[in-house]
C-alpha positions, -999 to +999 in steps of 0.1 A: +824+428+188+826+453+216+812+447+251+782+471+247+771+453+215+775+419+232+754+430+262+727+441+238+728+407+221+725+390+255+695+412+263+680+403+229+683+366+237+666+371+270+638+390+253+633+365+225+642+332+241+637+335+278+609+360+283+595+345+315+568+372+318+553+361+285+538+395+277+547+426+258+575+440+279+598+470+274+631+462+256+650+468+289+628+445+310+655+419+314+685+441+310+696+438+346+702+401+341+725+406+311+755+418+332+756+389+356+751+364+327+779+382+308+802+378+338+794+341+340+800+336+303+833+354+304+843+331+333+832+301+312+808+291+340+792+257+335+757+256+320+743+245+353+753+278+369+737+298+341+705+278+344+705+282+382+708+319+377+679+320+353+658+299+377+666+323+406+658+353+384+625+339+373+613+322+404+627+343+432+636+377+418+607+382+393+585+362+416+568+339+391+571+308+413+572+275+395+573+254+377+606+264+361+610+254+325+645+238+324+642+230+287+636+266+278+666+276+301+688+251+283+679+267+250+686+302+263+720+291+275+728+275+241+717+308+224+739+328+248+769+305+242+764+309+204+770+346+208+806+340+218+824+365+239+841+397+230+878+398+224+898+408+255+922+430+235 
């Protein structure tokens, strides 16, 4: 799997599993969050860091306020981890 395909898969998880706006959004709506999440996944950041990033993105950056759905975020992180990471060859 190459990096471009992996980023597309991360974006797909964000669209299908996270989707904090809960409306029909363009496919690239959450694309800007894929890169930072990819960096964290490559660094094997703890789940808590990924969840904190999703919380920041949803509550602060998108501006949805609260309450933050931690259970949903945990499912998103599990789905992201299930993607694996690209080979570093």
